[in-house]
PAGUDO-302907 format. One record per residue (C-alpha): residue in three letters; x, y, z. Coordinates in steps of 0.5 Angstrom, whole numbers, plus 500, padded with zeros to 3 digits. Each point is the difference from the previous one (the first is absolute). Example, Ala and Ser with C-alpha at 12.3 -4.5 7.8 and 13.67 -1.06 7.14 Angstrom:
! PAGUDO-302907
Ala525491516Ser502507498
END
This chain:
! PAGUDO-302907
Met242534391Asn506504500Ser503496494Phe494502496Pro502507497Arg507497499Ile497494495Tyr494502498Leu500507498Pro506499495Ile496495497Leu494504500Cys504506497Leu503495494Val493498498Leu497507500Leu506504497Pro499497493Phe493502500Ile501507502Ala505500494His495498495Leu494505503Pro501505494Asp498494496Leu495497504Leu496506501Gly500501493Leu504506500Leu506498496Ile499493496Glu505495500Asp496495496Pro504499493Ala493499497Tyr499508499Arg507500496Thr500494496Ala493497500Gly496504495Pro495501496Gly499507501Val504501506Arg500508501Gly500506505Ile506497503Ser505505504Trp505499505Leu505504504Leu506497497Phe502497493Gly501493501Thr497493502Pro497499507Gly504495503Trp501495494Val506500495Asp497494496Pro493501497Asn499492502Ala498503506Gly494501496Ala500495494Thr502494505Thr499501507Glu493505500Ala497497493Leu502492501Gly500500508His493503500Glu498495495Ala503494505Ala497503506Leu493500497Gln501493498Trp502498507Leu494504503Ser495496495Gly503494502His505498495Ile507499500Pro503505495Trp503495495Trp498504494Asn499507497Thr495500494Tyr500507499Thr507501498Gly503498493Leu496494497Gly500498508Met506499504Pro502496506Leu499504506Ala504497506Ala505497496Glu502508498Met502500507Gln502508500Asn493502501Ser500496507Ala494496499Leu501495505Phe502505505Leu495499505Pro497504504Phe504506497Ile497499493Leu493501503Leu502508501Leu500501493Ala492499499Leu499506504Pro501507498His507503501Gly502493500Val507501497Ile501505506Leu497495505Ile504494498Lys507505501Ala498502507Ala498493502Leu507498497Gln504506504Ile496498506Leu502492500Thr507502498Gly501505506Leu497495505Cys505495497Ala506504500Phe498502508Gly499493501Leu507498498Gly503506504Lys497497506Ser503493498Met507503499Lys499504507Leu501507497Ser497506505Leu493502499Pro502506496Ala504496495Cys494495499Ile496506499Phe504503495Met501494496Gly493499500Ile498507497Leu506500495Cys498493497Glu493503500Phe502506496Ser506497495Gly502503494Thr496494496Phe494501504Ala500508498Trp502498492Phe496494499Gly493498500His500493497Gly503493500Pro507502503Ile497503507Met496493501Pro506496503Leu503506504Pro497498507Phe503493499Leu507502500Pro500502507Leu495494502Leu505495497Val506503504Trp495500506Gly498493499Gly508498500Phe501504506Asn494497503Val502493499Ala507501502Asn498503507Ala495494501Val505495499Glu505503504Asn495501506Lys498493499Lys493501497Arg496497495Gly498503493Gly502507498Trp499498493Leu493503499Leu503507498Val504497494Thr494496497Leu496506500Ala506504497Ile501495495Ala493499498Gly499508500Ser506501496Ile497496494Leu493501501Ala501507499Gly502499493Phe506504498Pro506494500Glu505505498Thr499504507Ala499494504Tyr506497497Met505506501Asn497501507Gly501492502Leu507501498Leu501505505Ala496497505Leu504493499Ala507504501Ile497503507Ile497493502Thr507497499Trp503505504Arg495499506Val501492499Phe508501501Gln499504506Ser497494504Pro504495503Arg502494495Phe496495504Tyr493504498Arg502502493Lys497493497Ala493501504Ile500507497Ile501499493Phe495494500Arg494504503Ile502506495Phe500495495Tyr493496502Gly497507501Gly502502493Ile498493497Leu493501503Gly500508497Leu501497493Cys495495501Leu495505502Ser502505494Ala499494495Pro494502496Ala504507498Trp507497498Leu498494497Ser494503496Phe506505498Ala505495498Leu495496496Ser498506496Leu507501498Pro501494494Val494503497Ser502508501Leu504505498Val504504505Gly502506497Met507503501Asn501496506Ala505496497Asp507503502Phe501507504Gly507498502Asn503506497Ala494505502His502505505Phe499507502Leu499506496Ser505506501Gly495504505Ser497494503Thr505500506Ala499508501Leu492498500His501495506Phe504505504Phe495506498Pro494497499Tyr496506497Leu506503496Phe497499494Gly493501502Pro494496503Pro499493497Leu500500492Phe501508500Gly501502493Ala496494497Glu494505498Gln505504496Gly503494496Ser506500504Met501492499Asp508500502Leu497502507Val495495500Glu505495498Leu504502506Trp494499505Trp499493497His507499502Thr499500507Gly496496505Gly500506506Tyr504504503Ile505500506Asp501507502Leu506503503Gly497501507Leu499492501Leu507499497Thr503504505Leu496497506Ala502493497Ala508502499Leu500503508Ala499492502Phe507499497Thr503506505Ile498496506Pro506496503Ser496494502Thr493497500Ser497493501Tyr499501492Ser507502498Ser500495495Leu493501497Arg502507499Tyr506497495Leu495495497Leu495505498Gly506505498Ala503495495Trp493499497Leu498507499Val507501497Phe500494495Thr493501498Ala501507499Met506499496Lys496495496Ala494505499Glu506505497Gly502495495Val507498503His502495495Phe504495505Val495500506Ser494499495Lys503494497Ile501497507Ile493502502Asp497497494Leu502493502Ile494500505Pro495497496Leu494504497Ile504507501Arg501501493Gln493499499Thr498505505Met500508499Phe505500506Phe501508500Val493501501Tyr498494505Ala506501504Ser497506503Pro496497505Gly505496503Trp505506500Trp495504504Phe499494505Ala507499501Leu501508501Thr494500505Leu503494504Leu507504500Ala497506503Ala496497505Ile506497503Thr503507500Ile494502504Asp500494504Ser507501502Tyr499508502Ser494498504His505496504Met505506500Lys505497496Ala504505497Ser504502493Lys506503499Lys499507497Ser505499495Ser497493498Ile493504499Phe503506496Leu504494496Met493497498Gly497506499Gly505502495Ile500494496Ile492500499Phe501508498Ser505498495Ala496494497Ala494505500Phe504505496Leu503496495Ser493497499Leu498507498Leu506501495Tyr499493497Ala492502499Arg502507496His497497494Ala494498503Leu499507503Thr501503494Leu494496497Gln495503504Gln502508500His494501495Leu495497505Pro496505505His504502507Ala505495498Asn506504503Leu496501506Leu499492501Asn507499499Tyr502505505Ala495498505Ser501493500Thr508501501Leu499505505Trp495495504Gly505494499Phe506504503Ser497503505Ile497494503Leu507497499Phe503506504Leu495500505Ile501492502Val507501501Phe499506504Val496496505Ala504494500Ile506505502Ser497505505Thr493497503Lys499496506Lys494496498Lys502498494Asp495494499Val494505501Phe503505495Leu503496495Ser493495499Ser496506500Ile504503494Gly500494497Ile493499500Thr498507499Asn504500493Ala497493498Val493502501Leu501507496Leu504496495Phe494495499Cys495505500Val503505494Pro497496494Met493500503Leu500508498Cys499497493Gly493497502Ser495501495Arg494505502Asn493501497Ala501494495Lys495497496Ile499494496Asp495498495Tyr496495503Pro494500495Ala505498495Leu502495504Asp493497502Trp499500492Leu506496499Lys499495506Arg493498497Glu502500493Thr506495501Ala497495503Phe501495494Thr506504497Arg506504501Val502507499Val507503497Ser501507503Phe505505497Gly502505506Thr493499504Leu499494504Pro508498502Pro502493500Asn497496506Tyr495505502Gly495496496Ala500495506Tyr499506505Tyr494502497Gly497493498Ile502502492Lys503495496Ser506503496Ile505497496Asn505505502Tyr505497506Thr506501503Tyr502493503Leu506496502Pro500494499Val496501494Pro497494497Arg505498494Val495498495Phe496507501Ala506504500Glu503497494Thr494500496Leu499508501Asp507501498Ala499496493Asn493504499Ile500507503Asp507502500Pro507496500Asn503505504Ile495500506Asp503499507Pro497493502Ser499502507Gly495505498Phe495502495Tyr498508501Thr502503493Pro497507499Gly497497493Leu501495495Gly505500494Gln507502498Lys499507503Tyr498497507Ser505494499Asp505499506Ala506500496Ser505505502Ser499505495Ile496501494His506503497Asp504494500Met501497493Asn500493502Leu493501503Tyr497500492Leu505495498Ser497495504Ala496494497Ser494501505Ser497507502Pro494502504Asn494503497Thr494503503Leu495497496Ser503493500Ser501500507Leu493502502His497495496Trp504495503Leu498503507Ser493499498Gln500493498His504499507Gly496502506Val499507498Gly494504499Leu501507502Val505505499Ala501506505Val504506499Ser500507503Pro497505496Glu506504498Lys503494497Asn500498493Ile501493499Trp498499493Gln507502497Asp506496499Ile507500496Leu499496494Leu505497496Thr496498493His506497496Pro505496505Val507501497Val505494499Gly507499498Asn506504501Ala499508501Gln504505496Ala501507501Tyr497505495Asp504507501Phe496504495Thr505501495Ala496498495Gly494505502Pro494498504Leu497493501Ser493498498Gly496494500His493497502Ile498496506Pro494497502Ala494504503Pro498498507Arg493496500Asn497502506Lys494504500Gly500507500Ala508500500Ala503507500Val508500501Ser503506504Lys507498500Val505496495Gly506496503Ile507500497Ala506496502Val506505499Gly507500500Thr503506503Phe508498500Ser500499508Gly496506501Gln504505495Ala495501495Thr496507500Gly494502496Lys493498499Ile496494497Asn494502496Val495495498Lys494500496Leu494495500Cys494499496Ser494496500Lys497501492Asp500507499Val501503507Cys507501503Gln503502507Ser507502501Gly504500506Thr507503502Thr505498506Ser507502502Val505494501Asp505505504Gln502495506Thr496495498Pro503493502Asp503496494Asn496494498Thr493502503Val493500497Ile498508500Phe492502500Ile499506495Pro493503502Leu496502494Asp497507500Gln493497500Lys498493501Leu499496493Ala494496499Ile500494497Thr495500494Gly500493497Pro504494500Glu505502494Asp507501502Leu503506503Ser505504496Trp506503504Ser506504499Ile506502505Ser505506499Val506503504Asn502507501Gly507501503Asn507503499Asp505496503Ile499493502Lys493498498Pro496494503Ala499493496Val494496500Trp500492501Val496497494Trp499493499Gln497496493Asn493499500Lys499493498Glu493502496Asn502505496Gly508500500Glu500508503Met505502505Ser496502505Pro501502508Met496497505Met495506501Pro496498506Leu494504500Gln497503506Thr492499499Glu494502503Phe493496498Asp493499502Pro498494505Pro498494496Asp493498498Tyr500495506Val502505505Lys493504503Leu500505505Ser497498506Tyr501505506Gln503507501Asp501505505Pro505505501Tyr505495503Ile500494496Thr497497493Ile499493499Trp499496494Lys496494499Leu503494495Ser494497497Asn504495497Ala503497507Ala500493501Pro496498506Tyr502497506Phe497493499Ser499497493Ala499493498Asp498498493Asn493497499Cys498502507His495504503Leu503503507Thr497503506Ile505504504His499501507Ser507502502Thr507500498Glu501493503Lys493497499Leu496499494Glu495495496Ala501498493Asp495496496Cys504497494Glu498496494Asn506496499Lys507499504Gly504507501Thr505504503Leu498506504Val505506500Arg501504506Gln504507499Glu503499507Ile508498500Ala501493500Tyr505499506Pro501494504Gly495499506Trp494501496His495495500Val493499496Thr494496503Val495498494Asn494496502Gly504498507Val506497496His506504503Thr506501495Lys506505499Thr498505495Gly503500493Ala503506496Thr499503493Lys506498495Asp503507501Gly500497508Leu497507502Phe493498502Gln496495504Thr496494496Ala495495503Asn498494496Leu492500499Val495494499Ser494500496Gly494502503His500504507Asn506502503Thr501503507Ile507504501Thr504502506Phe507503499Ser504500507Tyr507502502Ser505497505Pro507501500Pro504493498Lys503496506Gly494503504Val500494504Leu507500502Met499508502Leu495498504Phe504494503Leu506505502Phe495505502Ile497496505Val506497503Gly503507501Leu493502503Leu500494505Gly508500502Thr499508501Gly494498504Ile503495504Gly506504501Phe496506503Tyr496496505Arg507497503Ser503506500Arg499506505Pro498507498Ile506504498Ser500506505Leu503507498His502501507
END
């Protein structure tokens, strides 16, 4: 009974602390839920104590973990394995996307609950802490060191700043290392088993659904376990390696449904930019941000003010390490000798070389890039969880050594403190440019000084305690824990208060999208259709079905990022191209067009358009006369330039700006350009200065008033310049139709919605149009269809025919027609599913199961049986 408080009270503390930290959210005081920041429509009434985001740097905390994870949880609870997501894009694989953690049982079920994103984070924090505590006991560290390691791993920098995929595998790094130590201890003590933790760690890492973090953590775990193997006598090593390998194979078998479905999706998918990150590294302020976590404010501080350079800085981090933890870890190297002396140097080398890789040290990067798949990983982001774990393990060794009264030389402590202080100070100097970018933000200087002062104060306090007090282990662990928990809680001050969502509009959309989809511009964010049960073509996905992404690229916007479709509108004005001022954009053979894009969407699964009331999507930048041939510079020595261009054909068109490609002689030109544009007898003029205008760019000259297009006749135009010194030139091309020399002249035009667009729903927060020409979800010529659901229907056909289902054609889809089970076909463009129908009555059922489903099941059963047998034959693992 005397041992009860020494073991179970720390465990109880590890279980309760994360919930206590998240109490402001759980009580509804400061909401961390991403839905209230990203999930519209009609998100309103938001206030917060600090600008920034509450515990998530990446919006995928909402779009992927919350939205897709919620859908996966609901499918599990309804008795279905979440293989497919019909609500996103034109239908997407769900489990194969992996980052949504769809197969990560039982944790994924928490996302079906209110506060699901917070509950799953808290659960993962608890599991991480317990695994780290167990590892400490397995290493025979002192109880204060074990408690310290458990709590520090619960409140890591990655947990503080991330709320999506990268946090999911975090518990399995300490669990895998614990498993390796447990196997070695079992073999050395001549006991059976010990590999069960390895199996659970490997399976959990993969099922968690974020391969980058799992892989990086796995490399660190492999290094530590290899060290532990070589600490054993030579005649034990083969047995240890065999058991670890056996446990790992069973883990791979248990996780086969996740990795096999992911692997089989790759040949028919695009993976975005995840091709080569070998040369990617930290930005100038990244190191300082790791040392001083809130030097630039809370996560994404400045995003609301449009400071995208600071946003990029946040997106180049995977969490912080902070000076307090770094100092405690460094003290491990001041202790003359411990049973983990060689482990200290292994962890130190790992930290130094991986940090050099993240900083972009060329020769180190080239060496590390030789490791398979490292070049395909954002190393500088996903190395952070491993850094925190390695530093925490070193700090625990420090506290354990002080618990056993092992002393450090004061000179060594001062040296380590000086090295860390110097590194931190240099990082601040290197971050000067990044710091200047935030000076216009509210309270920026206060945040800079407060974060710097806190970091250096913790450093000096730890050094002081290390050289002057007797109970160093108690004081240092208390300082480290307090510092970690406080830093973790800072983002929670950015939690939302009084936020509301327009649920009536969402309910209306849910009813109306039973057999069609909505395209959203600035209202329903990508993937959140799955969260609310609304079919939406907007998505952010990786991997993404290739045929869908490429078809969308060809018909909506050739500049679109294939990993997502969340444009604020259609046409050239909202193109994903780098700049509407780029001449090459208008020289392209294919340019996005609002009306043609909308018509394509209406024929490919979209029947509704949703926008925020303040947004006008009925506008575009129209180039009515595409230019060809070689450009010539017109310098106005022969006087003003004039001519004719075709008028926009859009209903109710009115031109507000006229674009002209200008040459400014490397920016030296001065003066003004004047433009006059006429529709019949009605003319409007505009003037703009070219001072400091970049050379060879398209400038848009606003007209004094909008020019309403009064008929189909060509528009007349004239251009002149004013200036005394170097006058600008205008780039012109020969018009093949009339032989005139004409500038390209894109027109920023507003127009009325086409006749097939009907206003169907409107409230203060959202406007929804219905497309009356939208193609139906099911169609078949000469057949009468009776539709029961998106997967079941009946067709009575006069002759043999083909049924088209507007769900993406993807490997794994099957159709049963009158009891005959076959694979679905595809339309000519490869986009939609088809099924052959017979003359007469057809009973049709569509179903999806991933390819190689039998192999997945076989491997999973092998893993389950092997794990069960091993669990039965092995003794329970004791924490004592």
